[in-house]
Backbone as CSV, one residue per row, in Angstrom:
resi,resn,N_x,N_y,N_z,CA_x,CA_y,CA_z,C_x,C_y,C_z
1,MET,182.342,197.741,-7.821,183.622,197.711,-8.514,184.225,199.106,-8.643
2,ILE,183.393,200.106,-8.605,183.912,201.464,-8.723,184.871,201.781,-7.588
3,HIS,184.544,201.334,-6.378,185.419,201.612,-5.243,186.771,200.920,-5.402
4,GLY,186.773,199.715,-5.927,188.021,199.009,-6.186,188.865,199.727,-7.216
5,ASP,188.194,200.244,-8.230,188.878,201.035,-9.250,189.516,202.269,-8.636
6,ASP,188.747,202.960,-7.790,189.257,204.166,-7.136,190.482,203.843,-6.295
7,ARG,190.407,202.752,-5.564,191.536,202.362,-4.707,192.762,202.025,-5.535
8,SER,192.564,201.328,-6.640,193.723,200.960,-7.451,194.338,202.200,-8.103
9,LEU,193.510,203.141,-8.510,194.047,204.386,-9.084,194.760,205.208,-8.019
10,GLN,194.230,205.215,-6.817,194.897,205.913,-5.715,196.252,205.274,-5.421
11,ALA,196.311,203.965,-5.487,197.575,203.262,-5.232,198.610,203.614,-6.302
12,VAL,198.185,203.678,-7.547,199.118,204.031,-8.625,199.595,205.464,-8.453
13,ARG,198.684,206.356,-8.130,199.082,207.762,-7.937,200.027,207.902,-6.757
14,ALA,199.779,207.171,-5.688,200.682,207.221,-4.534,202.072,206.740,-4.926
15,ARG,202.126,205.683,-5.727,203.425,205.183,-6.190,204.090,206.206,-7.114
16,ALA,203.281,206.857,-7.949,203.822,207.884,-8.847,204.434,209.028,-8.048
17,TYR,203.739,209.469,-6.995,204.277,210.535,-6.152,205.585,210.097,-5.494
18,ALA,205.611,208.861,-5.030,206.827,208.348,-4.389,207.984,208.319,-5.378
19,LEU,207.720,207.863,-6.599,208.773,207.843,-7.615,209.245,209.256,-7.949
20,ALA,208.294,210.168,-8.083,208.645,211.553,-8.422,209.542,212.172,-7.355
21,GLU,209.296,211.824,-6.119,210.054,212.409,-5.011,211.466,211.836,-4.877
22,THR,211.796,210.804,-5.642,213.152,210.256,-5.580,214.175,211.153,-6.260
23,GLY,213.699,212.022,-7.160,214.622,212.894,-7.886,215.227,212.240,-9.117
24,GLN,214.784,211.043,-9.454,215.346,210.313,-10.589,214.611,210.577,-11.899
25,PHE,213.504,211.326,-11.841,212.668,211.520,-13.022,212.493,213.001,-13.317
26,ASP,212.528,213.338,-14.604,212.432,214.730,-15.028,211.004,215.244,-15.097
27,ASN,210.051,214.355,-15.383,208.676,214.807,-15.597,207.699,213.655,-15.409
28,SER,206.414,213.972,-15.555,205.377,212.961,-15.326,205.408,211.853,-16.376
29,ASN,205.845,212.163,-17.584,205.942,211.110,-18.611,206.957,210.050,-18.209
30,ALA,208.078,210.490,-17.665,209.108,209.546,-17.218,208.588,208.696,-16.054
31,VAL,207.833,209.310,-15.165,207.243,208.574,-14.043,206.240,207.551,-14.567
32,GLN,205.430,207.949,-15.541,204.450,207.014,-16.114,205.145,205.819,-16.748
33,LYS,206.219,206.055,-17.461,206.967,204.945,-18.069,207.529,204.008,-17.001
34,ALA,207.994,204.579,-15.900,208.511,203.756,-14.797,207.404,202.921,-14.181
35,LEU,206.228,203.511,-14.030,205.092,202.766,-13.480,204.730,201.592,-14.379
36,ILE,204.706,201.826,-15.665,204.397,200.756,-16.616,205.460,199.667,-16.537
37,ALA,206.711,200.072,-16.434,207.799,199.100,-16.319,207.679,198.273,-15.044
38,GLU,207.125,198.869,-13.992,206.921,198.148,-12.739,205.715,197.222,-12.789
39,GLY,204.910,197.335,-13.859,203.764,196.452,-14.003,202.426,197.060,-13.634
40,TRP,202.370,198.371,-13.430,201.108,199.040,-13.125,200.332,199.204,-14.427
41,SER,199.432,198.284,-14.701,198.698,198.287,-15.967,197.750,199.475,-16.097
42,ASN,197.367,200.078,-14.986,196.442,201.204,-15.035,197.154,202.552,-14.869
43,ALA,198.446,202.583,-15.150,199.214,203.819,-15.017,198.674,204.916,-15.922
44,GLY,198.297,204.572,-17.131,197.762,205.564,-18.060,196.495,206.206,-17.546
45,ARG,195.597,205.384,-17.007,194.339,205.913,-16.457,194.606,206.796,-15.245
46,ALA,195.558,206.415,-14.420,195.859,207.186,-13.219,196.469,208.542,-13.570
47,MET,197.129,208.603,-14.707,197.805,209.833,-15.118,196.968,210.636,-16.114
48,ASP,195.718,210.249,-16.320,194.851,210.933,-17.278,194.549,212.378,-16.911
49,SER,194.435,212.652,-15.648,194.016,213.996,-15.260,195.184,214.977,-15.326
50,ASP,194.860,216.190,-15.738,195.873,217.246,-15.784,196.403,217.539,-14.387
51,TYR,195.504,217.439,-13.401,195.909,217.698,-12.026,196.998,216.714,-11.581
52,ALA,196.787,215.431,-11.853,197.766,214.419,-11.445,199.098,214.655,-12.141
53,ARG,199.069,214.924,-13.443,200.309,215.172,-14.187,201.042,216.395,-13.645
54,GLN,200.285,217.450,-13.362,200.894,218.669,-12.846,201.512,218.423,-11.465
55,ALA,200.781,217.743,-10.593,201.278,217.472,-9.240,202.537,216.608,-9.285
56,ILE,202.545,215.620,-10.137,203.716,214.743,-10.250,204.889,215.510,-10.840
57,GLY,204.623,216.332,-11.852,205.680,217.154,-12.438,206.295,218.100,-11.420
58,GLU,205.449,218.702,-10.584,205.953,219.596,-9.540,206.824,218.849,-8.545
59,ARG,206.426,217.647,-8.205,207.240,216.845,-7.273,208.565,216.455,-7.903
60,CYS,208.559,216.172,-9.205,209.817,215.866,-9.897,210.767,217.059,-9.833
61,ARG,210.242,218.239,-10.128,211.075,219.462,-10.122,211.580,219.781,-8.717
62,ALA,210.715,219.640,-7.720,211.125,219.920,-6.338,212.206,218.951,-5.888
63,ALA,212.045,217.694,-6.252,213.047,216.684,-5.854,214.374,216.932,-6.560
64,ALA,214.322,217.375,-7.813,215.553,217.643,-8.551,216.318,218.801,-7.897
65,LYS,215.591,219.814,-7.418,216.241,220.943,-6.752,216.844,220.519,-5.420
66,ALA,216.177,219.605,-4.730,216.638,219.172,-3.406,217.877,218.294,-3.480
67,HIS,218.049,217.597,-4.605,219.195,216.683,-4.722,220.317,217.384,-5.356
């Protein structure tokens, strides 16, 4: 079951990165709220790490500059 968990967390993080790159979100908290709204029940667990939050935040800022 651990591998299934890893895959589901990877899927949520991939979706988070995709959302961040749209330029519609200011920070990782906004992306997390969007994930929850989309029905990703494990969004909180996927965003637990500081690394994930930082990476998503950086993508949000980069996308905002590009748009």
